[in-house]
C-alpha positions in Angstrom: 104.5 83.1 98.0 104.7 80.2 95.6 103.5 80.6 92.1 102.0 77.1 92.1 99.4 78.1 94.7 96.8 80.1 92.8 94.9 80.7 96.0 97.7 82.8 97.3 96.6 85.4 94.6 92.9 85.0 95.2 92.6 82.7 92.2 91.1 79.2 91.7 91.5 76.3 89.4 87.8 76.4 88.5 87.0 80.1 88.3 90.4 81.7 87.5 90.1 85.4 87.9 86.3 85.4 88.5 85.3 85.7 92.2 85.3 82.5 94.3 81.6 83.1 95.1 79.0 84.3 92.7 78.7 88.2 92.8 76.3 89.8 95.2 73.1 90.9 93.5 72.2 93.7 95.9 73.4 95.6 98.9 71.6 95.6 102.4 68.4 97.5 102.7 70.1 100.6 104.0 71.3 101.1 100.5 67.8 100.7 98.9 67.7 104.2 97.4 71.1 103.6 95.6 70.1 100.1 94.5 66.9 101.5 93.0 68.8 103.9 90.9 71.1 101.2 89.7 68.5 98.6 89.0 66.4 101.1 87.1 69.3 102.8 85.4 67.9 102.2 81.9 64.7 103.9 82.8 66.4 106.9 84.3 68.6 107.2 81.2 65.6 107.0 78.9 63.7 109.6 80.8 66.9 112.0 81.0 66.4 112.1 84.7 69.5 110.2 86.0 71.5 113.4 87.1 68.4 114.6 89.0 67.9 111.3 90.7 71.5 111.0 91.7 71.6 114.6 93.2 68.6 113.6 95.4 70.2 110.5 96.7 71.0 110.1 100.5 74.6 109.7 101.7 76.1 106.4 100.8 76.7 104.6 104.1 80.2 103.3 103.8 80.4 102.0 107.3 77.4 99.7 106.5 79.5 97.6 104.1 80.4 94.5 106.1 81.9 92.2 103.6 84.2 92.0 100.6 81.3 91.0 98.5 79.4 94.1 99.5 82.4 96.3 98.8 82.6 94.8 95.3 78.9 95.2 94.8 79.2 98.8 95.9 81.9 99.5 93.4 79.7 98.0 90.6 76.8 100.3 91.6 78.8 103.4 92.0 80.8 102.9 88.8 77.8 102.4 86.6 75.9 105.3 88.2 79.1 107.4 87.8 79.6 106.8 84.2 75.8 107.2 83.5 75.9 110.6 85.3 78.8 111.7 83.1 77.7 110.4 79.7 74.0 109.7 80.0 72.7 113.1 79.3 73.9 115.9 77.1 76.1 117.8 77.4 78.7 115.5 79.0 79.6 116.9 82.4 83.1 117.3 83.7 82.3 116.9 87.4 80.3 114.7 89.6 78.6 115.6 93.0 80.0 114.8 96.4 77.1 112.4 97.2 78.6 110.2 94.4 82.2 111.2 94.2 83.2 110.6 97.8 81.9 107.1 98.3 83.2 106.1 94.9 86.6 107.3 95.9 86.6 105.6 99.2 85.3 102.3 98.0 87.9 102.4 95.2 90.6 103.0 97.8 89.5 99.8 99.6 89.8 97.9 96.4 93.1 99.3 95.4 91.9 100.7 92.1 90.9 104.1 90.6 87.4 105.5 91.0 86.2 104.7 87.5 84.5 101.9 85.8 87.1 99.2 85.1 87.0 95.7 83.9 86.5 94.1 87.3 83.2 95.9 88.0 82.1 95.7 84.4 82.6 92.0 83.9 84.3 90.0 86.6 81.9 91.2 89.3 78.8 91.8 87.2 77.0 88.5 86.4 74.7 86.0 87.8 73.9 82.5 86.9 70.3 81.8 85.7 70.4 78.3 87.0 72.6 78.6 90.2 73.5 75.0 89.9 74.6 75.3 86.2 77.9 76.3 84.8 79.4 79.9 84.5 79.0 79.9 80.7 77.1 81.5 77.8 73.5 80.3 78.1 73.4 80.4 81.9 74.8 83.8 82.6 73.1 87.2 82.8 74.3 90.6 83.8 73.6 92.0 87.3 73.9 95.6 86.2 73.3 97.3 82.9 73.3 100.8 81.4 70.6 100.7 78.7 70.0 96.8 78.9 69.3 94.9 75.7 70.8 91.7 74.3 73.8 93.5 72.6 74.9 95.0 75.9 74.3 91.7 77.8 76.1 89.6 75.2 79.1 91.8 75.0 79.8 91.3 78.7 78.6 87.7 78.8 81.1 86.7 76.2 83.9 88.1 78.4 82.6 86.3 81.5 82.6 83.1 79.5 86.1 83.7 78.4 87.3 84.3 82.0 85.6 81.0 83.1 87.3 79.1 80.4 90.6 80.8 81.2 90.7 79.0 84.7 92.1 75.9 83.0 94.9 78.0 81.4 95.8 79.6 84.8 96.0 76.1 86.3 98.3 75.2 83.6 100.5 78.2 84.1 100.9 77.3 87.8 101.6 73.6 87.1 103.8 74.5 84.1 106.0 76.8 86.2 106.5 74.1 88.7 107.4 71.7 85.8 110.0 74.2 84.5 111.6 74.6 87.9 111.7 70.8 88.3 113.1 70.3 84.9 110.1 68.1 84.1 109.7 68.3 80.2 106.9 65.6 80.2 105.0 67.6 82.7 105.3 70.9 81.0 104.2 69.2 77.7 101.1 68.0 79.4 100.5 71.4 81.0 100.9 73.1 77.6 98.4 70.7 76.0 95.9 71.6 78.7 96.5 75.3 78.1 95.9 74.8 74.4 92.6 73.2 75.1 91.6 76.2 77.2 92.8 78.6 74.6 90.6 76.7 72.0 87.6 77.3 74.1 88.4 80.9 74.7 88.8 81.5 71.0 85.5 79.9 70.3 83.8 82.1 72.8 85.3 85.2 71.4 84.1 84.2 67.9 80.5 84.0 69.4 80.5 87.8 69.9 78.9 88.4 66.5 75.9 86.2 67.4 74.2 88.8 69.5 76.2 91.9 69.6 75.9 94.0 66.5 78.7 96.4 65.7 76.5 99.4 65.0 74.5 98.9 68.3 77.7 98.2 70.3 79.3 101.4 69.1 76.3 103.7 69.4 74.4 102.2 72.4 76.9 100.1 74.4 80.4 101.8 74.1 79.5 105.3 74.9 79.1 104.6 78.6 82.4 102.8 79.2 84.7 105.6 78.1 86.9 107.3 80.7 88.3 110.7 81.2 91.7 110.5 79.7 92.4 111.4 76.1 88.6 111.9 75.8 87.9 114.9 73.5 84.7 115.7 75.5 86.6 115.8 78.8 89.9 117.6 77.9 90.6 118.4 81.6 89.4 115.2 83.1 86.7 114.8 85.7 86.3 116.7 89.0 85.3 114.7 92.0 83.5 117.2 94.2 84.1 116.7 97.9 87.2 114.6 97.4 89.8 116.6 99.2 92.6 114.3 98.2 92.3 115.5 94.6 92.3 119.1 95.5 89.6 120.1 93.1 91.8 119.1 90.1 90.3 117.1 87.2 91.3 113.5 87.2 92.3 111.7 84.0 91.5 108.1 84.2 91.2 105.4 81.5 87.9 103.9 80.6 86.9 100.3 80.8 88.6 97.9 78.5 89.4 94.2 78.0 93.0 95.3 78.2 92.4 95.4 82.0 91.8 91.7 82.1 94.9 89.7 83.3 94.5 86.7 81.1 96.4 87.7 78.0 99.3 89.4 79.9 99.6 86.2 82.0 99.8 84.0 78.9 102.4 86.3 77.3 104.4 86.2 80.6 104.3 82.4 80.9 105.1 81.7 77.2 107.7 84.3 77.0 106.0 86.4 74.3 107.6 89.9 74.4 106.7 93.2 72.7 108.9 95.9 71.6 108.4 99.3 73.0 105.4 101.3 71.5 102.4 103.2 72.5 100.3 100.1 73.1 102.9 98.4 75.4 103.1 101.6 77.5 99.3 101.7 77.6 99.1 98.0 78.6 101.6 98.6 81.5 99.3 101.4 82.6 96.3 99.1 82.5 97.8 97.1 85.3 96.9 99.9 87.8 93.2 99.1 86.9 93.6 95.4 87.7 92.7 94.0 91.1 95.9 94.1 93.1 96.0 90.3 93.6 95.6 89.7 89.9 98.5 92.2 89.2 100.6 90.4 91.8 99.9 87.0 90.0 101.1 88.5 86.7 104.2 90.0 88.3 105.0 86.6 89.8 104.6 84.8 86.4 107.0 87.5 84.9 109.5 86.9 87.5 109.7 83.2 87.2 112.1 81.2 85.0 111.5 81.4 81.2 109.3 78.7 79.8 110.4 79.5 76.2 114.1 79.2 77.1 113.3 75.8 78.6 111.5 74.6 75.6 114.3 75.8 73.3 116.8 74.0 75.5 114.9 70.8 74.9 115.9 70.9 71.2 115.1 67.2 70.5 111.8 67.2 72.3 109.4 67.5 69.3 106.3 66.9 71.5 107.2 69.8 73.8 107.9 72.2 71.1 104.8 71.3 69.3 102.6 71.8 72.5 104.4 75.2 73.0 103.8 76.4 69.5 100.2 75.3 69.7 99.7 77.7 72.7 101.5 80.5 71.0 99.4 79.9 67.9 96.2 80.2 69.8 97.2 83.4 71.4 98.1 84.9 68.0 94.7 83.7 66.6 92.9 85.3 69.7 94.8 88.5 68.9 93.7 88.4 65.3 90.0 87.9 66.1 90.3 90.9 68.6 91.9 93.0 65.9 89.0 92.1 63.5 86.5 93.2 66.0 88.4 96.4 66.8 88.1 97.3 63.2 84.4 96.3 62.5 83.1 97.4 66.0 84.9 100.7 66.3 87.2 101.8 63.4 84.5 101.4 60.6 81.7 103.0 62.7 80.8 106.6 62.0 81.6 108.9 64.9 78.7 111.3 65.8 79.8 112.4 69.2 83.2 113.6 70.5 82.7 111.7 73.6 82.6 108.4 71.7 85.6 108.6 69.2 86.1 105.9 66.7 89.9 106.2 66.3 90.8 105.4 69.9 89.7 102.6 72.2 87.6 103.0 75.3 91.0 103.2 77.2 91.8 106.3 75.1 94.6 105.1 72.8 94.8 104.4 69.0 94.7 100.7 68.4 94.6 99.3 64.9 98.3 99.8 64.1 99.5 98.5 67.4 97.2 95.6 67.8 98.4 94.4 64.4 102.0 94.8 65.6 101.4 92.9 68.8 99.7 90.1 66.9 102.6 89.8 64.5 105.1 89.8 67.4 103.2 87.0 69.0 103.5 84.7 66.0 107.3 85.4 65.8 107.8 83.6 69.2 107.0 80.1 68.0 110.1 77.8 68.2 109.8 76.2 64.8 107.1 73.5 64.6 104.3 74.1 62.1 100.8 74.4 63.7 97.9 73.1 61.8 94.2 72.2 62.1 93.0 75.5 63.4 90.5 78.0 61.9 
């Protein structure tokens, strides 16, 4: 495998970590009963009848899934229904029925991920373009699957999809930049870093747009409750039992909830720029999050980490001010991205009043404390600049 060939890892220069084709909106007719529950999930949740509807579903016909896109759509449907089953009615339940548990487990096995809602199914595979000929961007993207629906839930995920689309340019720069380092091409690397900074500028602008249509109170009390997992969750101290999954031996499984930490963007940028973090709870947690990433995305990240050091190459070019400036510009944008994320973690989570043990305010949806360690990782990022002042950013 060559790092310069993004396609080797299932990536593209125009879509990055997003799928090559727009996600499938529905499964074949033989899955109509399951699709109906998924499409009407807000109605079932409002009527407190979701668990009854799931228990009455026919078997999920795994052998009828004929394409990768159908497998990914199946994982979206099963994951949303699964989390709605656990958290959508009170009390929270610590087991799910075989009719749901068995196909969820088997589809997850096909995808190389755990049977829980993760970032791929929540964001990467969960959108549609309003105008099929238009861009993958805010204003032309809507969700394929919701829990409760509403603009706050839609916007929260749309912002992530927009960031992923903008990150494609950064991934292209990583691939080309690695080739430049190997070729000792300082001018080429400078150009690649400048292109990366442009992408990061756009990603940061998209993140800043979160507040336009996603209110912190609504997010915490109406969006966030459904994306928790069953690890370090006070409402599920013994995890979740997947009935009918013999491989689990009837034991409760402890799995992390959906979180942006399962996106491969920031870890890939850290790896390429040589931004390291000292050992702490968050670093251990972030390493664990890799098991929730699509296997090819994880392989790309590992390949970036295994390559020669971009930062060492920049430092070795001591007299090349343009190169050092371009490098510091990228590190500066990653630091600003982490700063904005930290601000949101405080306003959208830490400052909200906890009213339900299944939706704690002192840990993230992945189940770990965050403010202290997000601050530390933000500070460590800035410490990796090689010395050129960066100006002109918000």
